[in-house]
C-alpha positions in Angstrom: -23.9 -43.6 101.3 -21.5 -44.7 98.5 -17.8 -44.7 99.4 -15.7 -41.8 98.2 -13.8 -42.3 95.0 -10.0 -42.7 94.7 -8.5 -40.2 92.3 -5.4 -40.1 90.1 -4.5 -36.6 89.1 -2.2 -36.3 86.1 -0.4 -33.0 85.7 -1.7 -32.0 89.1 1.0 -29.5 90.0 0.1 -27.1 87.2 -2.2 -24.1 87.5 -5.5 -25.8 87.2 -4.3 -29.1 88.7 -3.1 -27.6 92.0 -6.4 -25.8 92.3 -8.3 -29.0 91.7 -6.2 -30.9 94.3 -6.9 -28.1 96.8 -10.6 -28.4 96.0 -10.6 -32.1 96.8 -8.5 -31.8 100.0 -10.2 -28.8 101.5 -13.7 -30.3 100.9 -12.8 -33.9 101.9 -14.1 -35.3 98.6 -11.8 -38.2 97.9 -10.8 -41.4 99.7 -7.3 -41.3 98.2 -5.5 -38.9 96.0 -2.3 -39.5 94.0 -0.8 -36.6 92.1 1.7 -37.2 89.2 3.7 -34.4 87.5 7.0 -34.0 85.9 7.6 -30.8 88.0 9.1 -31.0 91.4 6.9 -29.5 94.1 9.8 -27.6 95.5 10.3 -25.7 92.2 6.6 -25.1 91.4 6.0 -21.7 93.1 3.4 -23.0 95.4 1.9 -20.6 97.9 1.2 -21.5 101.5 -2.2 -22.8 100.8 -1.0 -25.2 98.0 2.0 -26.3 100.1 -0.4 -27.4 102.9 -2.6 -29.2 100.4 0.2 -31.2 98.8 1.5 -32.2 102.2 -1.8 -34.3 102.4 -1.6 -36.2 99.1 0.6 -38.8 97.6 2.9 -37.1 95.2 4.8 -39.0 92.5 7.3 -37.2 90.3 7.2 -38.5 86.7 7.2 -37.5 83.1 4.1 -38.9 81.4 5.4 -38.2 77.9 6.0 -41.1 75.4 9.5 -41.7 76.7 8.4 -43.2 80.1 9.2 -46.9 80.5 6.0 -49.2 80.5 6.7 -50.6 84.0 6.9 -47.1 85.5 3.7 -46.1 83.7 1.9 -49.1 85.2 3.2 -48.2 88.6 1.8 -44.7 88.3 -1.7 -46.0 87.6 -1.7 -48.8 90.2 -2.6 -48.2 93.9 -0.3 -49.7 96.5 -2.5 -52.7 96.9 -2.5 -53.2 93.1 -6.1 -52.0 92.6 -7.1 -49.2 90.2 -8.1 -45.6 90.8 -11.8 -44.8 90.3 -11.3 -41.4 88.6 -8.4 -40.5 86.3 -8.2 -36.7 85.7 -5.8 -35.6 82.9 -4.4 -32.1 83.2 -1.0 -33.2 81.9 -0.2 -31.3 78.7 2.3 -29.1 77.0 1.0 -25.6 77.8 3.4 -23.3 76.0 2.4 -21.8 72.6 4.6 -21.7 69.5 6.4 -25.0 70.2 7.6 -27.4 67.5 4.9 -29.9 66.4 7.1 -32.8 67.6 6.7 -31.4 71.2 2.9 -31.3 71.0 2.9 -34.8 69.3 4.8 -36.2 72.3 3.5 -34.1 75.2 -0.2 -33.8 74.2 -1.1 -36.5 71.7 0.9 -39.5 72.7 0.8 -38.6 76.4 -3.0 -38.4 76.4 -3.5 -41.6 74.4 -1.2 -43.6 76.6 -2.9 -42.4 79.8 -6.3 -43.1 78.3 -5.3 -46.6 77.3 -4.0 -47.4 80.8 -7.3 -46.1 82.2 -9.2 -48.5 79.9 -6.9 -51.3 81.0 -7.6 -50.6 84.6 -11.4 -50.1 84.2 -11.4 -46.5 85.5 -15.0 -45.4 86.1 -14.3 -42.1 84.4 -11.4 -40.4 82.5 -11.6 -36.6 82.4 -9.6 -35.0 79.5 -9.0 -31.3 79.7 -9.0 -29.9 76.2 -9.4 -26.3 75.0 -12.0 -24.0 73.5 -9.4 -23.0 70.9 -10.4 -26.0 68.7 -13.5 -24.2 67.4 -13.7 -22.0 64.3 -12.9 -18.4 65.3 -15.9 -16.4 64.0 -17.0 -14.5 67.0 -20.1 -16.6 67.5 -20.4 -18.6 70.7 -19.4 -22.1 69.8 -21.4 -25.1 71.1 -20.1 -28.6 71.6 -21.2 -29.6 68.1 -20.0 -26.4 66.3 -17.5 -26.5 63.5 -13.9 -27.1 64.6 -11.1 -25.2 63.1 -8.1 -24.9 65.5 -6.4 -21.6 65.4 -3.1 -22.5 67.0 -0.9 -25.6 66.7 -1.5 -26.6 70.3 -5.2 -26.7 69.7 -4.7 -28.9 66.6 -3.2 -31.6 68.8 -5.8 -31.2 71.4 -8.5 -31.8 68.8 -6.6 -34.8 67.5 -6.7 -36.2 71.0 -10.4 -35.5 71.5 -11.3 -37.3 68.3 -9.2 -40.4 69.0 -10.4 -40.7 72.7 -14.0 -40.6 71.6 -13.3 -43.7 69.4 -11.4 -45.6 72.1 -13.3 -48.7 73.1 -14.0 -49.0 76.8 -13.0 -45.5 77.7 -15.5 -43.8 80.1 -14.8 -40.3 78.8 -15.6 -36.7 79.7 -13.9 -34.0 77.6 -13.9 -30.4 79.0 -13.2 -27.5 76.6 -12.6 -24.4 78.7 -12.3 -20.7 77.6 -9.4 -18.7 79.1 -9.0 -20.0 82.7 -8.0 -17.3 85.2 -7.4 -17.1 88.9 -4.8 -17.5 91.6 -1.6 -19.1 90.2 -2.3 -18.4 86.5 0.9 -17.4 84.7 -0.7 -17.5 81.2 -4.2 -16.5 80.0 -5.0 -13.0 81.3 -1.9 -12.6 83.5 0.4 -11.4 80.7 -2.1 -8.6 80.0 -2.0 -7.7 83.7 1.8 -7.6 83.5 1.6 -5.3 80.5 -0.7 -3.0 82.5 1.9 -2.8 85.2 4.6 -2.1 82.6 2.6 0.8 81.1 1.9 2.2 84.5 5.6 2.2 85.0 6.2 3.9 81.6 3.3 6.3 82.2 2.0 5.6 78.7 -1.2 4.5 77.1 -1.6 0.7 76.6 -3.0 -0.3 73.2 -3.7 -3.9 72.1 -4.2 -5.1 68.6 -7.6 -5.4 67.0 -10.8 -4.1 68.5 -12.5 -3.8 71.9 -15.1 -6.4 71.0 -12.6 -9.2 70.2 -13.9 -12.1 72.3 -11.6 -13.7 74.9 -14.2 -15.6 76.9 -13.2 -16.7 80.4 -13.9 -19.1 83.2 -12.6 -18.8 86.8 -10.3 -21.6 87.9 -12.6 -22.4 90.8 -15.5 -23.0 88.4 -13.1 -25.0 86.2 -12.1 -27.4 89.0 -15.6 -27.7 90.3 -16.8 -28.6 86.8 -14.1 -31.3 86.6 -15.3 -32.9 89.8 -19.0 -32.3 89.1 -18.9 -33.8 85.6 -16.9 -36.9 86.8 -19.5 -37.6 89.6 -22.3 -37.0 87.2 -20.8 -39.4 84.6 -20.7 -42.3 87.0 -24.1 -41.5 88.6 -27.6 -42.7 87.7 -28.3 -39.2 86.4 -26.3 -39.9 83.3 -28.8 -41.4 80.9 -26.0 -42.7 78.5 -23.4 -44.3 80.7 -20.3 -45.3 78.8 -20.8 -42.8 76.0 -18.3 -40.0 75.5 -19.5 -36.6 76.8 -18.2 -33.1 75.9 -18.8 -29.9 77.8 -17.6 -26.4 77.0 -16.8 -24.2 80.0 -17.3 -20.4 79.9 -18.9 -17.9 82.2 -21.8 -15.7 81.2 -19.6 -12.6 81.1 -18.9 -13.1 77.4 -15.6 -11.5 78.0 -14.0 -9.4 75.3 -10.8 -7.2 75.2 -12.6 -4.2 76.6 -14.0 -6.1 79.5 -10.5 -7.0 80.5 -9.1 -3.5 79.9 -11.9 -2.0 82.0 -10.4 -3.8 85.0 -6.8 -3.1 84.0 -7.6 0.7 83.9 -9.1 0.4 87.4 -6.1 -1.5 88.8 -3.3 0.5 87.3 -4.8 3.9 86.6 -3.7 3.9 83.0 -5.3 4.7 79.7 -6.0 1.8 77.4 -7.2 1.5 73.8 -7.0 -0.6 70.6 -5.2 -0.4 67.3 -8.3 -1.3 65.3 -8.8 -3.7 62.5 -7.2 -1.7 59.7 -3.9 -1.3 61.5 -4.0 -4.9 62.9 -4.6 -6.5 59.5 -1.7 -4.6 58.0 0.5 -5.6 61.0 -0.5 -9.2 60.5 1.3 -9.2 57.2 4.6 -8.7 59.1 3.5 -10.3 62.4 7.0 -11.8 63.1 8.7 -8.4 63.4 5.7 -6.8 65.2 5.7 -9.6 67.7 9.5 -9.2 68.4 9.3 -5.4 68.7 6.2 -5.5 71.0 7.8 -8.0 73.4 11.1 -6.2 73.4 9.2 -3.0 74.4 7.6 -4.8 77.3 10.4 -7.1 78.6 13.0 -4.5 79.4 10.7 -2.3 81.7 9.4 -5.4 83.4 13.0 -6.5 84.2 13.6 -3.0 85.6 10.5 -3.3 87.9 11.7 -6.7 89.1 15.1 -5.4 89.8 13.8 -2.4 91.7 11.8 -4.8 94.0 14.9 -7.0 94.5 13.3 -9.9 92.7 16.2 -11.9 91.2 14.0 -14.1 89.0 10.4 -14.6 88.2 8.5 -17.0 85.9 6.1 -14.2 85.1 6.5 -12.4 81.9 4.7 -9.9 79.7 5.7 -12.0 76.7 2.8 -12.4 74.3 3.0 -15.4 71.9 2.6 -14.6 68.2 -0.2 -17.1 67.9 -2.2 -15.0 70.3 -1.8 -11.8 68.4 -3.6 -12.8 65.2 -7.0 -11.6 66.2 -8.7 -15.0 66.6 -11.9 -14.8 68.7 -12.5 -17.3 71.6 -16.2 -17.4 72.1 -17.9 -20.4 73.8 -21.4 -21.4 74.9 -20.8 -22.9 78.3 -24.4 -23.7 79.2 -24.7 -27.3 78.2 -23.1 -28.6 81.4 -25.6 -26.6 83.4 -28.6 -27.9 81.5 -27.4 -31.5 81.3 -25.9 -32.0 84.8 -27.2 -29.1 87.0 -23.8 -27.5 87.3 -23.8 -23.9 88.5 -21.0 -21.3 87.8 -20.1 -19.6 91.0 -18.1 -16.9 89.3 -20.3 -15.8 86.4 -18.6 -12.5 85.9 -14.9 -11.4 85.5 -14.3 -8.9 88.3 -11.6 -6.5 89.3 -11.2 -8.2 92.6 -10.5 -11.6 91.0 -7.7 -10.1 88.9 -6.3 -8.2 91.9 -6.1 -11.6 93.8 -3.8 -12.9 91.1 -1.4 -10.0 91.6 -1.5 -10.2 95.4 -0.7 -13.9 95.5 2.3 -13.4 93.2 3.5 -10.5 95.4 3.3 -12.7 98.4 5.5 -15.2 96.6 7.9 -12.4 95.7 7.3 -12.9 92.0 5.6 -9.5 91.3 6.9 -6.0 92.1 5.4 -4.7 95.3 5.7 -1.0 94.4 
């Protein structure tokens, strides 16, 4: 039996990263794990499960952006005996929307290229880059890995810029994963702001209406499938099953649910007992002409009641917010064909459908951390 690989997890304290580290530890998959992140574990809102997991790995606090000194960068990538890690998994990235281009340039583009160059220098067996499905043209048709690219937000522009350059980097053993909306325990973005809005409208005893139409695609993938795909694709890449070793590989990740706005609202209605609906294309297109003011008014309407709910539950502060970024209100469809990884590598999605239970688990976990109102 081949020895287990050593693994360097960059950005491993974030939502997907922590779930990935838990997957490795709980299943005994790696010989050694080092986690690097700019966020301190003590301030990362880890639940008991993740706290137990991180107690069993080597954690190194460090900012991987372009400002890091070269000697510290080398220290991050070198094991204690000076040897290199077999697998380098890059979750590190700026994840906030509507940031200045300079931030994405530094925290996505330069960060990823510097990490990849170091992986090449140290002969890593595989470098897994987590990209995004937002890089494809938004036309409602499920995009495949070779579909037309047309990023519909600034973050995705920089993700695509990274994807292109990494594929041309000599000596890089590259897997690029482009997920749909990732949801699950610990997710503060993605579907979670919609859940928070549902709680707000339950509190207000009003109907919740989103822009656009019920069939606007927001395809999904459960975080457990996401992290298993990372590990599965890395192992496949270095195995004899890969018929083109050394060549860059790209896989989309999306479940078979083909999630749209109504699929999410169906579960929100069940969880909160509220009415939901949609503004429709005519209203939304008119609103798009003055999106800045609509964006501000909508968030103001949600933020005050959410603060009231937190105060009522004696929650002094919470990173959770119903705030919806303007870039996500413009009606762009996220539709991905996530089957290539199954056909090529034998990967199986264990969570093929978005369920009410999986969304309730997100809420319950945040309640246990005293970040979500209990009443």
